N, C-alpha and C positions, 0 to 999 in steps of 0.2 A: 197738687197731685191730680192726675187725670181720672176721669170716671172709670176707665178700664183698669187702672192700677188698683183703685179701691175695690172694684168688683172682683178682681182675680188675685187679690192678696199682695200686690206689690207694695213696696215701701216698708218702713219700719213698723214693727209691732208696737202696740200701745204699752206703756210702762205699767207693770203690775202695781195694784194698789196695796197698801199695807193691810195687815189683818184687822178686821173689825172686831174689837173686843166687846163681848156681850156681858161679861161679868168677870170678877177676879177676887182673889183672896190670898192672904198670906198664910203659910202653913210651914212650921218647923224651919224657918229661915229661907223658904222658897216662896216664889210668887206664882200662883196658878192662874191662868187666864183661859176662859172659855171663848173660843173664837168662832165666828160665823163661817160656815162652809156649806154652801148650797148644793143640794143634790136634787135637781129638778125643782119640784114645788115644796120639797122638804128640806130640813136642815140635818146635816151629818155631824155626828159627835166628833169634835176636834178641839184641841187645846194646846197651850204652851206651858211649860214649866221652866221658870227662870231662877237663876241664883247668881248673885255677885260673888265671884271668887277672885280675890285680890283686885286687880284693875280690870278684870275681864267679866263681862256679863255672859254667862253660859245659858244656852237656850236649848230645850228639848221639845220637839213637836210630836204630838200624838194624834192619830186619826183612828177611829174605830168604825166598824160597820153599822152601828146603831144609827137609825134615822128617826126623826120626829118632826112634828109640825109646830110644837110649842117652844118658843124661845126660853120660857121659864124652866121647862123640863130639861131642855138642852143645857142650860147653865148649871142647874143642879147636878145633872149627871156628869158633865165635864169636870166640874170641881171635885166631885166625889171620885171620879176616875183618876184625876191628878193626885189626890191624897193617897189613893191606893198604890199608884206607881211609886210615889215617894216612900211610902211605908215598906214596900217590897224591895225596891232597888236603890234608894238613896242616891248618892253621888255617882253611882255606877252608870246612870243613864247618860252621863256626859263623856263616857269613854268610847 
């Protein structure tokens, strides 16, 4: 690819990478995963809630406005938020 195509955005976009899981836990039949979502120099609260339903793996992604600089704080808060979502909504998150 030529210099000008790279400079002005020509060509295919790079493939997105998968979510980087920073921590995870099982809870009431669900798998909660804290994922890395960078917001400038901080990390934004984000996670996945997964559950195997028959032959299908159901996934729910949540993103919250909270930002922090500590990975440990992010993991603890994301797992806590995942438990709260499960307790409040259960399987309805997949509808």
